[in-house]
N, C-alpha and C positions, 0 to 999 in steps of 0.2 A: 699354258696360256696361248690363246689363239692369235693369229696374225693381226686381226683387226684391233684387238686390245693392245698388242705390242706396238702397232703403228700409232694408236692414240697416245700411249704413254711416251713414245719417242717424240711425237709432235708436241705434246705438252712440255716435255723436257726442253725441246728447241725453242718454243715460245718463251718460256720463262728464262732460258739461257740468254736469248736476245734481250729480254727486259733487263736482266741483271747486267748484261754486257754493255748496253747502250744507254743506260740511265745513270746520270751522274747526280749525286745529291742525296741519295738515300730514299727512304720510304715515301715521304710526301711527294718528292719529285717523281717517283715511279707511278703514283696513282693515275695520272691521265694516260700513261702508256699502258698500264695494266688494264685500265678500262677499255681502251681502244682494242687491245689484243683479245681480251676474254669476252667482251660484250659485242663490239662491232665486227671484228674480223672472224672470230671462231664461234661466236654465239653460244658459249658455254653457260653463260648466265645472262639474265635480263638486266636492263638499266636499273630497275628497282632493287633487284637482288644484289648488284654490285655495291650499291649504296649501303645496304644492310651488311654486306660482307665487310666493307670498310669500317662501318660503325663497330662491328663485333671485334675485328682484329685490332682496332685501336683501343679497345677496352680491356684487352688481355696483355699480360707481359710479353715482351719480345719485339722483334723487328717487324714492322708493318708489311714489308714486301715478302718476307719469309712466311709470316702468318697467313697472308693472303694466298700465297702460292700453295701452302698446305691445305687451306680451306677449299680452294678451287680444285686442286688436284684430288682431294678426297671426294669431293662432290662428283667429279667426272670419272675417276678410276679407283676409288677406294684407297686402301693403304698403299698399294703400288703407285697410284696416281699422286698421292700426297708426297711420297718419297721422290718420284721423278720430278715433280714440279719444284719441290724444295731444293733438290740437288741442282736443278737447272738455274734457279735464281741465285744460289749461293756460290756455285763454282766460278763464275766470272769475277766476282768480288775477291774471292780467295786468290785467284791467279793474279789479278790486278794489284792487290795489296802486297803480294810477294814481290812483284816487279817494282812497285813504287818504293817499297822499303829498300830494295837494292839500289835504286836510283838516288833516293834521298841521302843515303849514307855516302854516296859517291859524288853527287853533283847538286846537293841541296842548297848550296849557297849561290847558285847561278841565278842572275837577275832575270833571265828569260823564263826560267822555270817558275820563279815567284810571280812574275807578271801573268804567265799562263794560268796559274791557279786563281789569280784575281778575276780574270775573265770567266773562268769556270764557275766561281761563286756567284757572279752576276746572273749567269744563265740559270743556275739552280733557283735563285729567287723568282725568276720568271716562271719556271716550271711549277713551283709551289703556288704561285698566284693563279695560274691556269687551273690547277687542281682545286683550289679553294672556290674559284668561280664556278666550275662544273658541278662540284658537290652542292654548292649553295643553290644553283639553278635546279638541280634534281630534287632537293629536299625542302626548300623553303617555298611552299605552295600556298600557305595561308597566313593570316595575321598571327596566330598562336605560334607557329613555327618561326616566323620572323622575330617575334618578341623573345622567344626562348633563346634563339641564336644570339640576339643582341645582348640579352642578359648574361649569357655564358661568356661572350666576348668581353663585356665590361667587368665581369667577375674575375676573369683571368688577367686582363691587361691592367685595369685600374687597381683592383684589390689584391692582385697576385694570388688568387685562389688556385690551388693545385688542380690540374686537368682531371685527375681521377675523381675529385669531389664534385667538379662541375658535371662530369658524365653521370655520376650517381644521382645528383640533384636533378639533372635533366630527365633521367629515367623515372624518378619519383614524380616529377611534375607532369610528365607524359601520362603516367598511370592515373594520377588524380584528374587530369583534364579529361581523359577517356571515360573515367567513372562518372564524372559530373555530366558529361555530354550524353552518356547512355541513359541517365536518369531523366533528362529532358526529353 
């Protein structure tokens, strides 16, 4: 493997390590940070591609951040890239969970620790809201998209329809709308 490829793999590892290390709240909270790192800073994918990547990785089993890192890593560096990116995003969580497990078993009843986690949860809600806003702005460009998003939201919130069924229904609706619009 040449030096440029190794440098790219190491850079990818570091980028996803930072994402994994400094994002609290899991997959949805990581989306705006992943977007900033892979689209804005490193230009590994375009704005439209990252929306497609997010749609794909949310449609398959697994953790969004890990699936995204594997997808982007593979696109940039093949299998070694997928491995480097996945390891980068997983390793900080692994180390952090070990440390937290140790601390919680020793000082979990501390009121300061419990209040700190309350503040962290509030920050996570804000990160998820930012991610939803950015994804909506990038994808909802016409009346059909807005209608489908509203219908999906109502189906999941009001009628408690499982997200997987909403995704499948959205794909089918998109195909039907595409076919009808091509005939016109």
